[in-house]
C-alpha positions in Angstrom: 147.2 -111.1 140.6 143.9 -112.9 141.4 142.1 -110.8 138.8 144.6 -111.7 136.1 144.2 -115.4 136.9 140.4 -115.1 136.7 140.7 -113.3 133.4 143.1 -115.9 132.0 140.8 -118.7 133.1 137.9 -116.9 131.3 139.9 -116.6 128.1 140.9 -120.3 128.2 137.4 -121.3 128.9 136.2 -119.3 126.0 138.8 -120.8 123.7 137.9 -124.3 124.9 134.2 -123.6 124.4 134.9 -122.5 120.9 136.7 -125.8 120.3 134.0 -128.0 121.6 131.6 -126.7 119.0 133.5 -128.9 116.5 133.7 -131.9 118.8 131.1 -134.1 117.1 133.3 -136.0 114.7 134.9 -139.5 114.8 137.9 -139.8 117.0 140.8 -142.4 116.8 139.9 -145.6 118.6 136.5 -144.3 119.6 134.3 -146.9 121.3 131.4 -144.6 122.3 128.9 -142.5 120.4 129.7 -139.0 119.2 128.5 -136.3 121.6 124.7 -136.0 121.3 123.4 -132.8 119.7 119.7 -133.6 119.7 117.1 -134.9 122.2 116.6 -138.0 120.1 120.4 -138.9 120.2 120.3 -138.3 124.0 117.5 -140.9 124.3 119.5 -143.3 122.1 122.5 -142.9 124.4 120.4 -143.5 127.4 118.8 -146.6 125.9 122.2 -148.0 125.0 123.4 -147.6 128.6 120.1 -149.1 129.8 120.4 -152.2 127.7 123.9 -152.9 129.0 122.5 -153.5 132.4 120.8 -156.5 130.9 123.3 -157.6 128.3 126.4 -157.7 130.6 124.8 -159.8 133.4 123.2 -162.2 131.0 126.4 -162.7 129.1 128.4 -163.3 132.3 125.7 -165.7 133.6 125.6 -167.7 130.4 129.5 -167.9 130.3 129.6 -169.0 133.9 126.8 -171.6 133.4 128.6 -173.0 130.3 131.9 -173.2 132.2 130.2 -174.9 135.2 128.4 -177.4 132.9 131.6 -178.3 131.0 133.4 -178.9 134.3 130.7 -180.6 136.3 129.4 -182.9 133.6 132.6 -183.7 131.8 132.9 -187.4 130.8 135.5 -188.2 133.4 133.4 -186.8 136.3 130.0 -187.9 135.0 130.5 -191.2 133.1 126.7 -192.0 133.3 124.8 -189.0 131.9 121.5 -187.9 133.4 118.3 -189.0 131.6 116.2 -186.3 133.0 113.7 -185.2 130.3 111.6 -182.7 132.2 111.8 -180.2 135.0 108.8 -178.0 135.7 110.7 -175.4 137.7 113.4 -175.0 135.1 110.8 -174.7 132.3 109.0 -171.9 134.2 112.1 -170.0 135.0 113.6 -170.0 131.5 110.2 -169.1 130.0 109.1 -166.3 132.4 112.6 -164.9 132.9 113.2 -164.0 129.2 109.6 -162.7 128.8 110.1 -160.3 131.8 113.5 -159.1 130.4 112.0 -158.5 126.9 109.2 -156.5 128.4 111.8 -154.3 130.2 113.6 -153.8 126.9 110.5 -153.4 124.7 108.7 -150.6 126.6 111.5 -148.0 126.5 112.3 -149.2 122.9 108.8 -148.4 121.8 108.9 -145.1 123.6 112.1 -144.2 121.7 110.6 -145.3 118.3 107.5 -143.2 119.1 109.7 -140.1 119.7 111.6 -140.8 116.5 108.4 -140.9 114.5 106.6 -138.0 116.2 108.4 -134.8 115.2 107.3 -131.3 115.9 106.0 -129.3 113.0 109.0 -128.7 110.7 110.1 -125.1 110.1 112.6 -126.0 107.3 112.6 -128.7 104.6 115.8 -129.8 102.9 116.1 -132.4 100.2 119.3 -134.5 100.3 120.2 -136.4 97.1 123.0 -139.0 97.1 125.2 -139.2 94.1 128.3 -141.3 93.3 130.0 -139.9 95.3 128.8 -136.6 96.9 125.6 -135.1 98.2 123.3 -132.5 96.8 121.1 -130.3 99.0 118.0 -128.3 98.0 116.4 -125.9 100.4 112.6 -125.9 99.9 112.0 -122.5 101.5 111.9 -118.9 100.4 111.4 -117.3 97.0 115.0 -117.6 95.9 115.9 -121.4 95.7 119.1 -122.5 97.3 120.7 -125.7 96.1 124.3 -126.8 95.9 126.5 -129.9 95.8 128.6 -130.9 98.8 131.9 -132.6 97.9 134.7 -133.8 100.1 137.3 -131.0 100.5 140.6 -131.6 98.7 143.7 -130.9 100.7 144.9 -128.5 98.0 141.7 -126.4 98.4 142.0 -125.7 102.1 143.7 -122.3 101.8 141.3 -121.1 99.1 138.3 -122.0 101.2 139.7 -120.8 104.5 139.5 -124.3 106.0 143.0 -124.8 107.1 142.2 -125.7 110.7 142.1 -129.5 110.6 140.5 -129.7 114.0 137.4 -127.9 112.7 137.7 -129.3 109.2 139.2 -132.8 109.6 140.8 -134.6 106.7 138.3 -136.9 104.7 135.3 -135.4 106.6 135.4 -131.7 105.7 133.4 -130.6 102.6 133.4 -127.6 100.3 129.8 -126.6 101.1 128.2 -127.6 104.4 124.5 -127.9 105.0 123.6 -125.0 107.2 120.6 -125.1 109.6 119.5 -123.0 112.5 119.8 -124.3 116.1 116.7 -125.5 118.0 114.7 -125.8 114.7 112.9 -128.9 113.5 114.3 -129.8 110.1 112.5 -132.2 107.7 115.0 -134.1 105.6 113.8 -135.7 102.4 116.4 -138.3 101.3 116.7 -139.8 97.9 119.3 -141.2 95.5 120.3 -140.4 91.9 122.0 -143.7 91.1 122.8 -146.5 93.5 121.6 -146.8 97.2 123.3 -144.4 99.6 122.6 -143.7 103.2 122.5 -140.3 105.0 123.9 -140.8 108.5 124.5 -138.1 111.1 125.5 -139.8 114.4 125.3 -136.7 116.6 121.7 -136.2 115.7 120.6 -139.9 115.8 119.8 -139.8 112.1 120.3 -142.6 109.5 118.1 -142.8 106.4 118.7 -144.7 103.1 118.8 -142.8 99.9 117.1 -144.9 97.2 116.7 -143.8 93.6 113.1 -143.2 92.7 112.0 -143.0 96.3 111.8 -140.1 98.8 112.4 -141.2 102.4 111.6 -138.7 105.1 113.4 -138.2 108.4 114.0 -135.2 110.7 116.3 -133.7 113.3 116.4 -130.8 115.8 119.9 -129.8 116.7 120.2 -128.2 120.1 123.8 -127.2 120.0 125.6 -124.9 117.6 128.7 -126.2 115.9 130.0 -128.4 113.0 128.8 -132.0 112.8 130.1 -134.7 110.6 128.7 -138.0 109.3 129.2 -140.2 106.3 127.4 -142.3 103.7 126.8 -145.6 105.6 125.8 -147.7 102.7 128.5 -149.2 100.4 127.9 -147.5 97.1 131.0 -148.0 95.0 134.7 -147.3 94.9 134.6 -143.9 96.5 132.0 -144.8 99.2 134.6 -143.9 101.9 135.0 -140.4 100.5 131.4 -139.2 100.7 131.2 -137.2 104.0 128.3 -135.3 105.3 128.8 -131.9 107.1 126.1 -130.0 108.9 126.8 -126.5 110.3 124.4 -125.6 113.1 124.2 -121.8 113.6 122.0 -119.2 115.3 118.8 -118.1 113.7 120.2 -114.7 112.7 123.3 -116.3 111.2 121.2 -118.7 109.3 118.9 -116.0 107.9 121.9 -114.0 106.7 123.5 -117.0 105.1 120.3 -118.1 103.4 119.6 -114.6 102.0 123.1 -114.4 100.6 123.4 -118.1 99.4 120.8 -117.7 96.7 123.0 -115.1 95.0 126.6 -115.8 96.0 127.1 -119.2 97.7 130.9 -118.8 98.3 130.4 -115.3 99.6 127.6 -116.5 102.0 130.0 -119.1 103.5 132.7 -116.5 104.0 130.3 -114.1 105.7 129.0 -116.9 107.9 132.5 -117.9 109.0 133.4 -114.3 109.7 130.2 -113.8 111.8 130.9 -116.9 113.8 134.6 -115.9 114.4 133.4 -112.5 115.5 131.0 -114.0 118.0 133.7 -116.2 119.4 136.1 -113.2 119.9 133.3 -111.2 121.7 132.6 -114.2 123.9 136.3 -114.7 124.8 136.8 -111.0 125.4 133.7 -110.7 127.6 134.5 -113.8 129.6 
């Protein structure tokens, strides 16, 4: 009996683990960041929590001070206002205090900026071009070029593409062709636009870069967790701005190599083979506990 319970818990754990691979997407009434999937995003999350230790007390202090001043120095209680024009102690406190606070904020902020602009040597370069209203990707690697468009998935196309699971492929976020990258690999991303200004945003990676026509902006990311990650164009770019999602599928190096080799010749077939390989790995993981 005990062995059966352990086996059941292992299966449930495997199933839940499979589900968490698709957790990095917007949630209803979400007030926090999406789960971090890169070291940079983890630093951004830390810095956000760190700044709250300054913002919340300062906000409460200012609110309490305003309330006390309005009550203590109201006209009925203080008919003759003070004519004090200078107070050395107050001048020193409100000058030195903010300077110290800004230093405590500036130092980790500069450290984060340094990390964002100091990537490792990239092993893969992808060009992302924003169009009204979809994305085009071009892999600058290998002899056989791989390039394709990524358009929001239509509900009527779910069955044909094998993307009927709305938890893994959510409505208005799933696309027909995801960007596929290997895990634990530094990816250089060249972002540009073909018409108006767009913006490539992937919250789980801590990435946001404007796509401007005639200009190539460079950013990077290094995903440390396999799974499907969703973002969106974050620059208002026209009537279908809200329907311009970004999907990045992070897979193992072997799975990426197989997908990339097949994608140059048969893109739909490459995606089907990738999905089959991932499903097979999940089944093995669940069966092996």
